[in-house]
Backbone as a printed PyTorch tensor [residue, N CA C, xyz], in Angstrom:
tensor([[[ -6.7570,   6.6940,  28.7770],
         [ -7.3800,   7.4820,  27.7980],
         [ -8.9890,   6.7630,  27.5000]],

        [[ -9.7050,   7.8210,  27.9920],
         [-11.0440,   7.5670,  27.9800],
         [-11.6520,   7.6070,  26.7150]],

        [[-12.8040,   6.7090,  26.3970],
         [-13.6240,   6.6780,  25.0180],
         [-13.6700,   8.1190,  24.5800]],

        [[-14.4620,   8.9290,  25.3030],
         [-14.9740,  10.2790,  24.9030],
         [-13.5430,  11.1460,  24.5590]],

        [[-12.5700,  10.9500,  25.5880],
         [-11.3440,  11.7740,  25.0250],
         [-10.7450,  11.4860,  23.7500]],

        [[-10.8610,  10.1500,  23.2890],
         [-10.1230,   9.7840,  22.3670],
         [-11.0550,  10.0500,  21.1590]],

        [[-12.4070,  10.1010,  21.0850],
         [-13.3470,  10.4630,  20.2450],
         [-13.2760,  11.9750,  19.9560]],

        [[-12.7110,  12.7400,  20.9490],
         [-13.0110,  14.5020,  20.6680],
         [-11.5120,  14.5330,  19.9540]],

        [[-10.5370,  13.7210,  19.9600],
         [ -9.2700,  13.8990,  19.5500],
         [ -9.1490,  13.3930,  18.0880]],

        [[ -9.9050,  12.4300,  17.9780],
         [ -9.9290,  11.7380,  16.1610],
         [-10.5700,  12.9240,  15.6900]],

        [[-11.7880,  13.2400,  15.9380],
         [-12.7640,  14.4710,  15.4690],
         [-11.6340,  15.4780,  15.1190]],

        [[-11.0640,  16.0950,  16.1850],
         [-10.2090,  17.1300,  15.8270],
         [ -9.4360,  17.0090,  14.8790]],

        [[ -8.4240,  16.1290,  14.8130],
         [ -7.5810,  15.6020,  14.2820],
         [ -8.1180,  15.5490,  12.5200]],

        [[ -9.1330,  14.5910,  12.4470],
         [-10.0430,  14.5220,  10.9990],
         [-10.1580,  16.2220,  10.6690]],

        [[-10.6230,  17.0430,  11.4740],
         [-11.0500,  18.3010,  10.7060],
         [ -9.8010,  19.1590,  10.2950]],

        [[ -8.4050,  18.8420,  10.8570],
         [ -7.2770,  19.3110,  10.7030],
         [ -6.4700,  18.4300,   9.2470]],

        [[ -7.0940,  17.4080,   8.9650],
         [ -6.7520,  16.7740,   7.6490],
         [ -5.8470,  15.5610,   8.3090]],

        [[ -5.7910,  15.0480,   9.3910],
         [ -4.7270,  14.1410,   9.9130],
         [ -5.7700,  12.9510,  10.3590]],

        [[ -5.4790,  11.8270,   9.6010],
         [ -5.9210,  10.2700,   9.3100],
         [ -5.3720,   9.3620,  10.0810]],

        [[ -3.8850,   9.7150,  10.3370],
         [ -2.7290,   8.5510,  10.6800],
         [ -2.2510,   9.1940,  12.1740]],

        [[ -1.6090,   8.3840,  12.9040],
         [ -0.8640,   9.1580,  13.9860],
         [  0.1450,   7.8960,  14.7650]],

        [[  0.9230,   8.3050,  15.4250],
         [  1.8700,   7.1420,  16.1540],
         [  1.4570,   7.1020,  17.6900]],

        [[  2.0530,   6.0100,  18.2700],
         [  2.0860,   5.7250,  19.4490],
         [  2.4190,   6.6550,  20.5760]],

        [[  3.7480,   7.4070,  19.7900],
         [  4.3250,   8.6070,  20.5540],
         [  3.1000,   9.7080,  20.6760]],

        [[  2.4330,   9.9320,  19.3310],
         [  1.4330,  11.0460,  19.5980],
         [  0.3660,  11.0110,  20.8030]],

        [[ -0.0080,   9.5740,  20.6930],
         [ -1.0130,   9.0760,  21.8030],
         [ -0.2450,   9.2230,  23.0360]],

        [[  1.0140,   9.1180,  23.4960],
         [  1.5560,   9.0420,  24.6950],
         [  1.6760,  10.8380,  25.2360]],

        [[  1.5920,  11.6800,  24.2020],
         [  1.5090,  12.9460,  24.2110],
         [  0.2430,  13.6930,  24.8690]],

        [[ -0.5020,  13.1880,  24.1040],
         [ -1.8780,  13.5670,  24.3790],
         [ -2.4250,  13.0490,  25.7350]],

        [[ -2.0850,  11.8160,  25.7650],
         [ -2.9280,  10.9360,  26.8140],
         [ -1.9260,  10.5770,  28.0270]],

        [[ -1.1580,  11.4820,  28.5310],
         [  0.0160,  10.8130,  29.5270],
         [ -0.4430,  10.1030,  30.7030]],

        [[  0.2660,   9.8530,  31.4040],
         [ -0.1370,   8.7500,  32.4340],
         [  0.3340,   7.3560,  32.3410]],

        [[ -0.2370,   6.4110,  32.9550],
         [  0.3420,   5.1030,  33.0520],
         [  0.3520,   4.3530,  31.8120]],

        [[  1.5410,   3.7630,  31.2570],
         [  1.6140,   3.1760,  30.1990],
         [  0.8120,   1.9610,  29.9590]],

        [[  0.9230,   1.0070,  30.9190],
         [ -0.0880,  -0.0280,  30.8540],
         [ -1.5030,   0.2370,  30.6390]],

        [[ -1.8200,   1.2040,  31.2660],
         [ -3.3810,   1.5810,  31.1470],
         [ -3.6690,   2.3220,  29.9040]],

        [[ -2.8330,   2.8610,  29.3500],
         [ -2.7730,   3.2640,  27.8150],
         [ -2.7480,   2.4330,  26.8070]],

        [[ -1.8500,   1.2770,  27.0650],
         [ -1.9830,  -0.0040,  26.0490],
         [ -3.2280,  -0.6120,  26.1780]],

        [[ -3.6870,  -0.8780,  27.4450],
         [ -5.0980,  -1.5680,  27.5110],
         [ -6.1390,  -1.0390,  27.0570]],

        [[ -6.0030,   0.7660,  27.0900],
         [ -7.2590,   1.2880,  26.5220],
         [ -7.0920,   1.2800,  25.0320]],

        [[ -5.9050,   1.4390,  24.3080],
         [ -5.5140,   1.3050,  22.9710],
         [ -6.1570,  -0.2500,  22.4730]],

        [[ -5.7910,  -1.0610,  23.3530],
         [ -6.2180,  -2.5910,  22.7480],
         [ -7.8350,  -2.6540,  22.9160]],

        [[ -8.5180,  -2.0180,  23.8330],
         [ -9.9420,  -1.8760,  23.7760],
         [-10.6750,  -0.9950,  22.5830]],

        [[ -9.8800,   0.1430,  22.3880],
         [-10.3800,   0.9020,  21.2470],
         [-10.1680,   0.2720,  19.9770]],

        [[ -9.0330,  -0.4660,  19.9360],
         [ -8.8910,  -1.1290,  18.5700],
         [-10.0090,  -2.3510,  18.4450]],

        [[-10.2950,  -2.9190,  19.5320],
         [-11.2680,  -4.3130,  19.3610],
         [-12.4370,  -3.4690,  18.9080]],

        [[-12.8210,  -2.2580,  19.6630],
         [-14.1150,  -1.4420,  19.0440],
         [-14.1790,  -0.9540,  18.0190]],

        [[-13.0260,  -0.9520,  17.2610],
         [-13.0820,  -0.3950,  15.6770],
         [-12.7050,   1.0100,  15.6370]],

        [[-12.8640,   1.6570,  16.7640],
         [-12.5480,   3.1200,  16.4470],
         [-10.9890,   3.4810,  16.1970]],

        [[ -9.9470,   2.7260,  16.3500],
         [ -8.8100,   2.6800,  15.7160],
         [ -8.4640,   1.7550,  15.1020]],

        [[ -7.3030,   1.6080,  14.1260],
         [ -6.9080,   0.5580,  13.6420],
         [ -5.4230,   0.5070,  13.4100]],

        [[ -4.8190,  -0.5020,  14.0550],
         [ -3.2910,  -0.4410,  14.2810],
         [ -2.8020,  -0.9260,  12.8270]],

        [[ -1.9290,  -0.4310,  12.2140],
         [ -1.3210,  -0.5020,  10.7830],
         [ -0.1540,  -1.3030,  10.9950]],

        [[  0.7860,  -0.7440,  11.6290],
         [  2.0380,  -1.2720,  12.0510],
         [  2.2850,  -0.9450,  13.3120]],

        [[  3.5920,  -1.6580,  13.7260],
         [  3.9130,  -1.2320,  15.1350],
         [  3.9730,   0.2940,  15.1900]],

        [[  3.4420,   0.6670,  16.1900],
         [  3.3120,   2.0700,  16.6240],
         [  2.8180,   3.1740,  15.5420]],

        [[  1.9520,   2.6520,  14.6930],
         [  1.0520,   3.2000,  13.6570],
         [ -0.2520,   2.9920,  13.6450]],

        [[ -1.4520,   4.1760,  13.7650],
         [ -2.7400,   3.6270,  14.1780],
         [ -3.4560,   4.8230,  13.0270]],

        [[ -4.5290,   4.2490,  12.5770],
         [ -5.3210,   5.1830,  11.6620],
         [ -6.7340,   5.3710,  12.3090]],

        [[ -7.2800,   6.4160,  11.9360],
         [ -8.7770,   6.6950,  12.1360],
         [ -9.5740,   6.2490,  11.2700]],

        [[-10.1860,   5.2270,  11.1430],
         [-10.8020,   4.5000,   9.8580],
         [-12.3030,   5.3390,   9.7240]],

        [[-12.5140,   6.0360,  10.6210],
         [-13.7140,   6.8470,  10.3750],
         [-13.3380,   8.3170,   9.4130]],

        [[-12.3840,   8.5550,   9.4100],
         [-11.8590,   9.7950,   9.1780],
         [-12.3660,  10.1830,   7.6530]],

        [[-12.9390,  11.3570,   7.7820],
         [-13.3170,  11.8940,   6.2990],
         [-12.3850,  12.3150,   5.5870]],

        [[-10.8750,  12.6280,   5.9060],
         [-10.1510,  13.0420,   5.0160],
         [ -9.1710,  12.0210,   4.7300]],

        [[ -9.7580,  10.4830,   4.9140],
         [ -8.9100,   9.3530,   4.7440],
         [ -8.5460,   9.6260,   2.7140]],

        [[ -7.4080,   9.1330,   2.7260],
         [ -6.9670,   9.4220,   1.1690],
         [ -7.5620,   8.0850,   0.1660]],

        [[ -7.8820,   8.3340,  -1.0220],
         [ -8.3940,   7.4170,  -2.0870],
         [ -7.2870,   6.0740,  -1.7940]],

        [[ -6.2820,   6.3660,  -2.0030],
         [ -5.4220,   5.1110,  -2.0990],
         [ -4.8490,   4.8090,  -0.7670]],

        [[ -5.4300,   4.2980,   0.4130],
         [ -4.7750,   4.4520,   1.7840],
         [ -3.7650,   3.6460,   1.9450]],

        [[ -3.5400,   2.4670,   1.2250],
         [ -2.0640,   1.8450,   1.1230],
         [ -0.8770,   2.2800,   0.5330]],

        [[ -1.2970,   3.2140,  -0.2930],
         [  0.1430,   4.1820,  -0.9310],
         [  0.3690,   5.2900,   0.0970]],

        [[ -0.6390,   5.5330,   0.6890],
         [ -0.6970,   6.8010,   1.9330],
         [  0.2040,   6.5810,   2.5580]],

        [[  0.1280,   4.8180,   3.1950],
         [  0.8960,   4.7910,   4.2070],
         [  2.1640,   4.7080,   4.3000]],

        [[  2.9110,   4.5730,   2.8720],
         [  4.3250,   4.6200,   2.6770],
         [  5.2590,   5.7830,   3.2680]],

        [[  4.6490,   7.0780,   3.3320],
         [  5.7230,   7.9500,   3.9110],
         [  5.6740,   8.1400,   5.8100]],

        [[  4.4900,   7.3870,   6.0660],
         [  4.3070,   7.0330,   7.4840],
         [  5.4070,   5.9290,   7.9620]],

        [[  5.4820,   4.7180,   7.2020],
         [  6.1710,   3.6770,   7.4620],
         [  7.6520,   3.9780,   7.3920]],

        [[  7.9610,   5.0010,   6.2140],
         [  9.1310,   4.9790,   5.8230],
         [  9.7270,   6.6340,   5.4640]],

        [[  9.4640,   7.5560,   6.8190],
         [  9.5820,   9.0790,   6.6630],
         [ 10.9390,   9.4530,   6.0750]],

        [[ 11.9770,   8.7870,   6.3000],
         [ 13.3120,   9.3950,   5.8780],
         [ 14.0850,   8.6800,   4.9150]],

        [[ 13.2090,   7.9740,   4.1330],
         [ 13.7880,   7.2250,   3.1320],
         [ 13.0920,   7.7390,   1.7960]],

        [[ 13.8320,   7.5670,   0.4990],
         [ 13.2680,   8.0670,  -0.7190],
         [ 12.7620,   6.3510,  -0.9570]],

        [[ 11.3680,   6.6740,  -1.3840],
         [ 10.6120,   5.1830,  -1.8220],
         [  9.9560,   5.5340,  -3.0440]],

        [[  9.9080,   4.6890,  -4.0540],
         [  9.0470,   5.1240,  -4.8750],
         [  8.6080,   3.7070,  -5.6240]],

        [[  7.2570,   3.6050,  -5.9320],
         [  6.7930,   2.3430,  -6.6190],
         [  7.3820,   2.1430,  -7.8740]],

        [[  7.5570,   0.7460,  -8.0490],
         [  8.3440,  -0.0300,  -9.2040],
         [  8.1910,  -1.2200,  -9.0770]],

        [[  8.8540,  -1.8340, -10.0300],
         [  8.7870,  -3.5480, -10.1140],
         [  7.4400,  -3.8510, -10.8850]],

        [[  6.8680,  -4.8620, -10.1370],
         [  5.6880,  -5.4450, -10.5120],
         [  4.4050,  -4.3640, -10.4750]],

        [[  4.1920,  -3.3610,  -9.4660],
         [  3.4460,  -2.6000,  -9.1690],
         [  3.3480,  -1.6290, -10.5820]],

        [[  4.3280,  -0.9260, -10.9190],
         [  4.4740,  -0.3180, -12.3980],
         [  4.4200,  -1.0740, -13.4650]],

        [[  4.9450,  -2.0580, -13.6890],
         [  4.6550,  -2.8850, -14.7390],
         [  3.3950,  -3.4440, -15.0110]],

        [[  2.6600,  -3.6350, -13.9890],
         [  1.2730,  -4.0990, -14.0340],
         [  0.2080,  -2.8300, -14.6600]],

        [[  0.6890,  -1.8440, -14.0360],
         [  0.0020,  -0.5610, -14.6320],
         [  0.2480,  -0.2330, -15.8980]],

        [[  1.5320,  -0.6290, -16.3840],
         [  1.9920,  -0.3430, -17.8100],
         [  1.3230,  -1.4080, -18.8590]],

        [[  0.8980,  -2.3280, -18.3720],
         [  0.4330,  -3.2200, -19.0020],
         [  1.7650,  -4.1350, -19.6480]],

        [[  2.6840,  -4.2590, -18.8850],
         [  4.0070,  -5.0890, -19.2590],
         [  3.9220,  -6.3470, -18.6410]],

        [[  2.9740,  -6.5280, -17.7030],
         [  2.7820,  -7.6780, -16.7480],
         [  1.4380,  -7.9140, -16.8170]],

        [[  0.6030,  -9.1410, -17.3070],
         [ -0.7560,  -9.3320, -17.2770],
         [ -1.7120,  -9.5090, -16.1320]],

        [[ -0.8560,  -9.7870, -14.6320],
         [ -1.5190,  -9.8740, -13.8360],
         [ -1.1720,  -8.5870, -13.0450]],

        [[ -2.3530,  -8.4590, -11.8600],
         [ -2.1690,  -7.5360, -10.8090],
         [ -1.6540,  -8.1170,  -9.7740]],

        [[ -0.8400,  -7.3450,  -9.3030],
         [  0.2530,  -8.1670,  -8.2520],
         [ -0.7480,  -7.8360,  -6.8570]],

        [[ -0.4440,  -8.4680,  -5.8120],
         [ -1.2830,  -8.4510,  -4.6990],
         [ -0.7600,  -7.4300,  -3.5770]],

        [[  0.3480,  -6.9160,  -4.1540],
         [  0.8300,  -6.0870,  -3.1490],
         [  1.2960,  -4.8600,  -3.7370]],

        [[  2.0950,  -3.6700,  -3.2810],
         [  2.3470,  -2.2940,  -3.6000],
         [  3.8490,  -3.1040,  -3.5820]],

        [[  4.6460,  -2.8920,  -4.4580],
         [  6.1000,  -3.1860,  -4.4220],
         [  6.7460,  -1.6600,  -4.7920]],

        [[  7.8920,  -1.4240,  -3.7320],
         [  8.3580,  -0.1120,  -3.8190],
         [  9.8590,  -0.5310,  -3.8570]],

        [[ 10.7070,   0.3540,  -4.2790],
         [ 12.2110,   0.4950,  -4.1440],
         [ 12.2270,   1.2910,  -2.8980]],

        [[ 13.1810,   1.5230,  -2.1500],
         [ 13.6050,   2.2420,  -1.0530],
         [ 15.1510,   2.2990,  -0.9170]],

        [[ 15.4740,   3.6010,  -0.2830],
         [ 16.7370,   3.7630,  -0.0090],
         [ 17.1800,   3.1900,   1.6730]],

        [[ 16.2330,   2.7250,   2.4650],
         [ 16.1350,   2.1350,   3.5270],
         [ 16.2290,   0.8180,   3.3110]],

        [[ 15.9800,   0.0640,   4.5770],
         [ 16.1790,  -1.3930,   4.3150],
         [ 14.7900,  -2.1190,   3.8480]],

        [[ 15.0470,  -3.4740,   3.3720],
         [ 14.0750,  -4.2480,   2.5510],
         [ 13.2780,  -4.5550,   3.7970]],

        [[ 11.9860,  -4.5320,   3.5780],
         [ 10.9670,  -4.9890,   4.4070],
         [  9.4690,  -4.8930,   3.9840]],

        [[  8.6090,  -5.8810,   4.3270],
         [  7.5600,  -5.8600,   4.1460],
         [  6.4170,  -5.7260,   5.5560]],

        [[  5.4760,  -5.1140,   5.0290],
         [  4.4910,  -4.7980,   5.9240],
         [  2.9360,  -5.1930,   5.4110]],

        [[  2.5960,  -6.1270,   6.4390],
         [  1.2240,  -6.6860,   6.2010],
         [  0.0470,  -5.6180,   6.9080]],

        [[ -0.7080,  -5.0770,   6.0770],
         [ -1.5190,  -3.9270,   6.7800],
         [ -2.9860,  -4.4160,   6.7800]],

        [[ -3.7550,  -4.0110,   7.4010],
         [ -5.4020,  -4.1180,   7.1970],
         [ -5.7130,  -3.7350,   5.7880]],

        [[ -4.8210,  -3.1870,   5.1000],
         [ -5.4940,  -2.5750,   3.6370],
         [ -4.5610,  -3.1180,   2.6900]],

        [[ -3.4800,  -4.0100,   2.6430],
         [ -2.9900,  -4.7090,   1.9210],
         [ -1.5090,  -4.6020,   2.3060]],

        [[ -0.6700,  -5.2740,   1.4890],
         [  0.9340,  -5.5890,   1.6490],
         [  1.6600,  -4.2960,   1.3160]],

        [[  2.5620,  -4.1080,   1.7740],
         [  3.7720,  -3.1930,   1.3110],
         [  5.0540,  -3.7630,   1.3560]],

        [[  5.6970,  -3.8230,   0.0170],
         [  6.8500,  -4.6730,   0.0470],
         [  8.0630,  -3.5410,  -0.3810]],

        [[  8.8310,  -3.2260,   0.4150],
         [  9.9350,  -2.3750,   0.4320],
         [ 11.1360,  -3.0490,  -0.1260]],

        [[ 12.0360,  -2.7250,  -1.2140],
         [ 13.0660,  -3.5340,  -1.5630],
         [ 14.3360,  -2.4030,  -1.5550]],

        [[ 15.4860,  -2.7880,  -1.0910],
         [ 16.4540,  -1.8360,  -0.8620],
         [ 17.4400,  -1.4800,  -2.2100]],

        [[ 17.3690,  -0.3380,  -2.2180],
         [ 18.2000,  -0.0440,  -3.5350],
         [ 19.3710,   0.9100,  -2.8560]],

        [[ 20.8070,   0.7930,  -3.5190],
         [ 21.6850,   1.5010,  -3.1490],
         [ 22.0180,   2.6970,  -4.2490]],

        [[ 21.1030,   2.7520,  -5.1280],
         [ 21.5210,   3.6040,  -6.1380],
         [ 21.2610,   4.9000,  -5.8320]],

        [[ 21.8050,   6.0090,  -6.2250],
         [ 21.7940,   7.1400,  -5.7910],
         [ 20.4840,   8.0890,  -6.1550]],

        [[ 19.9840,   8.9990,  -5.5220],
         [ 18.8930,   9.7160,  -5.9370],
         [ 19.0700,  10.6810,  -7.1960]],

        [[ 20.3130,  11.2140,  -7.1400],
         [ 20.7060,  11.9350,  -8.5660],
         [ 20.5840,  11.1350,  -9.8330]],

        [[ 21.0150,   9.7400,  -9.8990],
         [ 20.7610,   8.8440, -10.8090],
         [ 19.4870,   8.4280, -10.9290]],

        [[ 18.6580,   8.4680, -10.0470],
         [ 17.4290,   7.8900, -10.2620],
         [ 16.2810,   8.9560, -10.7580]],

        [[ 16.6490,  10.2510, -10.5250],
         [ 15.6660,  11.5790, -10.8270],
         [ 15.0310,  11.4990, -12.1430]],

        [[ 15.9030,  11.1600, -13.0750],
         [ 15.3900,  11.2450, -14.3790],
         [ 14.3380,   9.9500, -14.7400]],

        [[ 14.1190,   9.0050, -13.9210],
         [ 13.3610,   7.8140, -14.3200],
         [ 11.9390,   7.6190, -13.3700]],

        [[ 11.9570,   8.8280, -12.5430],
         [ 10.7910,   8.9390, -11.5300],
         [  9.8550,  10.2170, -11.9390]],

        [[  8.7680,   9.7050, -11.6400],
         [  7.4590,  10.8380, -11.8500],
         [  6.7260,  10.6640, -10.6600]],

        [[  6.0680,  12.0610, -10.5050],
         [  5.0910,  12.2510,  -9.0500],
         [  3.8790,  11.5960,  -9.5310]],

        [[  3.3380,  10.6040,  -8.8240],
         [  1.9510,  10.1450,  -9.0780],
         [  0.9010,  10.7760,  -8.2980]],

        [[  0.2380,  11.6960,  -9.0550],
         [ -0.6070,  12.7580,  -8.1040],
         [ -1.8770,  12.1090,  -7.4820]],

        [[ -2.1160,  10.8670,  -8.5210],
         [ -3.3680,  10.1590,  -7.6790],
         [ -2.7940,   9.5090,  -6.2330]],

        [[ -1.7990,   8.9690,  -6.3120],
         [ -1.0990,   8.2050,  -4.9430],
         [ -0.5920,   9.2270,  -4.1780]],

        [[  0.0860,  10.4550,  -4.8690],
         [  1.0380,  11.3260,  -3.7790],
         [  2.3020,  10.4770,  -3.4220]],

        [[  2.8740,   9.9380,  -4.4740],
         [  4.1630,   9.0010,  -4.1960],
         [  4.9780,   8.9640,  -5.5360]],

        [[  6.4670,   9.1120,  -5.3640],
         [  7.0860,   8.8160,  -6.6540],
         [  7.0130,   7.3470,  -7.3600]],

        [[  6.8870,   7.6620,  -8.7230],
         [  6.7350,   6.1120,  -9.3460],
         [  7.8240,   6.0400, -10.4020]],

        [[  8.5180,   4.7040, -10.6050],
         [  9.3350,   4.6430, -11.7160],
         [  8.7270,   4.6000, -12.9580]],

        [[  9.4250,   5.1740, -13.8810],
         [  8.9040,   4.7940, -15.5020],
         [  9.0930,   3.1710, -15.5560]],

        [[  8.2430,   2.5770, -16.4300],
         [  8.1860,   1.3500, -16.8650],
         [  9.6820,   0.6920, -16.9050]],

        [[ 10.3260,   1.3100, -17.7010],
         [ 11.8310,   1.1810, -18.0850],
         [ 12.2820,   0.7780, -16.9300]],

        [[ 12.3150,   1.9760, -15.9980],
         [ 13.2350,   1.8060, -14.5650],
         [ 12.5970,   0.6270, -13.6700]],

        [[ 11.3450,   0.5600, -13.5370],
         [ 10.7820,  -0.8220, -13.1120],
         [ 11.0700,  -2.0080, -13.4620]],

        [[ 11.4330,  -2.1610, -14.7030],
         [ 12.0610,  -3.3240, -15.1620],
         [ 13.2530,  -3.4770, -14.8620]],

        [[ 14.0520,  -2.5340, -14.9280],
         [ 15.7650,  -2.6150, -14.6310],
         [ 15.5250,  -2.8830, -13.1710]],

        [[ 14.8040,  -2.2490, -12.2840],
         [ 14.6490,  -2.5990, -11.0040],
         [ 14.4180,  -4.4100, -10.8310]],

        [[ 13.4130,  -4.6390, -11.5130],
         [ 13.2040,  -6.1840, -11.3400],
         [ 14.0920,  -7.0210, -11.7330]],

        [[ 14.8080,  -6.7450, -12.7630],
         [ 16.1690,  -7.6200, -12.8500],
         [ 17.2120,  -7.2080, -11.9720]],

        [[ 17.5400,  -6.0900, -11.5190],
         [ 18.3890,  -5.8290, -10.3610],
         [ 18.4320,  -6.7500,  -9.2960]],

        [[ 17.0270,  -6.8530,  -8.8230],
         [ 16.7300,  -7.5680,  -7.5710],
         [ 16.6840,  -9.0710,  -7.6590]],

        [[ 16.7530,  -9.2970,  -8.8020],
         [ 16.8110, -10.7510,  -9.4120],
         [ 15.4780, -11.6890,  -9.0360]],

        [[ 14.3400, -10.4610,  -9.6830],
         [ 13.0600, -10.8400,  -9.4870],
         [ 12.5240, -11.8250, -10.7420]],

        [[ 11.6670, -12.7640, -10.7220],
         [ 11.0160, -13.4620, -11.7870],
         [ 10.5380, -12.8330, -12.9850]],

        [[ 11.1780, -12.8220, -14.1670],
         [ 10.8070, -12.1630, -15.3970],
         [  9.8430, -12.8000, -16.3220]],

        [[  9.1860, -14.0110, -15.8720],
         [  8.5530, -14.6990, -16.7170],
         [  7.1900, -14.1440, -16.8840]],

        [[  6.5940, -13.1220, -16.0200],
         [  5.2980, -12.4820, -16.3820],
         [  5.4220, -11.5550, -17.2650]],

        [[  6.6710, -10.9730, -17.5880],
         [  6.7080,  -9.7310, -18.3250],
         [  6.4390, -10.2760, -19.6520]],

        [[  5.6350,  -9.2830, -20.1320],
         [  4.9120,  -9.9690, -21.7700],
         [  5.7930,  -9.9050, -22.9450]],

        [[  6.7680,  -8.5150, -22.9170],
         [  7.5090,  -8.4200, -24.0790],
         [  8.8250,  -7.8620, -23.6350]],

        [[  9.5550,  -8.5910, -23.7730],
         [ 11.2180,  -8.4160, -23.4160],
         [ 11.9630,  -8.0600, -24.8360]],

        [[ 11.1490,  -8.5540, -25.8350],
         [ 12.2280,  -8.2180, -27.0810],
         [ 12.5460,  -6.9470, -27.3660]],

        [[ 11.5040,  -5.8750, -27.0550],
         [ 12.1730,  -4.6530, -27.4210],
         [ 13.1200,  -3.8870, -26.5060]],

        [[ 13.2470,  -4.2910, -25.2600],
         [ 14.1170,  -3.8950, -24.1390],
         [ 14.6480,  -2.5920, -24.3560]],

        [[ 13.5780,  -1.5170, -24.0350],
         [ 13.6770,  -0.2440, -23.9430],
         [ 14.8750,   0.4840, -23.1310]],

        [[ 15.0460,  -0.4090, -22.2090],
         [ 15.8840,   0.1250, -21.0050],
         [ 17.4220,  -0.0220, -21.4610]],

        [[ 17.9910,  -0.6950, -22.5640],
         [ 19.0510,  -0.7420, -22.9330],
         [ 19.7200,   0.5220, -22.9770]],

        [[ 19.2880,   1.4870, -23.5050],
         [ 19.6370,   3.0070, -23.8100],
         [ 19.7710,   3.7600, -22.3840]],

        [[ 19.4830,   3.3440, -21.6440],
         [ 19.5010,   4.1990, -20.3550],
         [ 20.5320,   3.7190, -19.4810]],

        [[ 20.7450,   4.1860, -18.2450],
         [ 22.0180,   3.9850, -17.3290],
         [ 21.7770,   2.2200, -17.1990]],

        [[ 22.7610,   1.6050, -16.8680],
         [ 22.6430,   0.4590, -16.1120],
         [ 23.5350,  -0.2200, -15.0600]],

        [[ 23.6550,   0.8350, -14.1860],
         [ 24.3930,   0.9190, -13.1490],
         [ 23.8390,  -0.1680, -11.9070]]])
């Protein structure tokens, strides 16, 4: 994979609105010796032409089509087959139920629990066994981030359910979640 070829591909993808790509995509576009491709990928990474976000996932840092909230936009690339929604500390902080701003995006997922350290921040996925049909009334589409987000009541229930520290929650006296489901 030569520099000129990669730059042409990145420019073409950017014009089509594509800013993230997998190593499998690179294999299709640049067939040949796997070791040479890996060496070229490493060199292009060192030069800052591409950024490795996670194993097998890269972004074009110069893309004009990069989303405003890049960290949240990585969620569907990292967990494409699972229901993922913003919850717990992330939602509670935005609702002013927690006075501090979390250092990561916290999400509930129907997939396995995992934390991704990326150059753009940390994504923490925490497994939930709840059914999508049970969650639907408590989720809203966040237009700004293009991701599902829990209501503050649901985020607090999630926080309790997974056994997280509640010391930062500012007002537990109202307990608005009591009337909602408690499965």
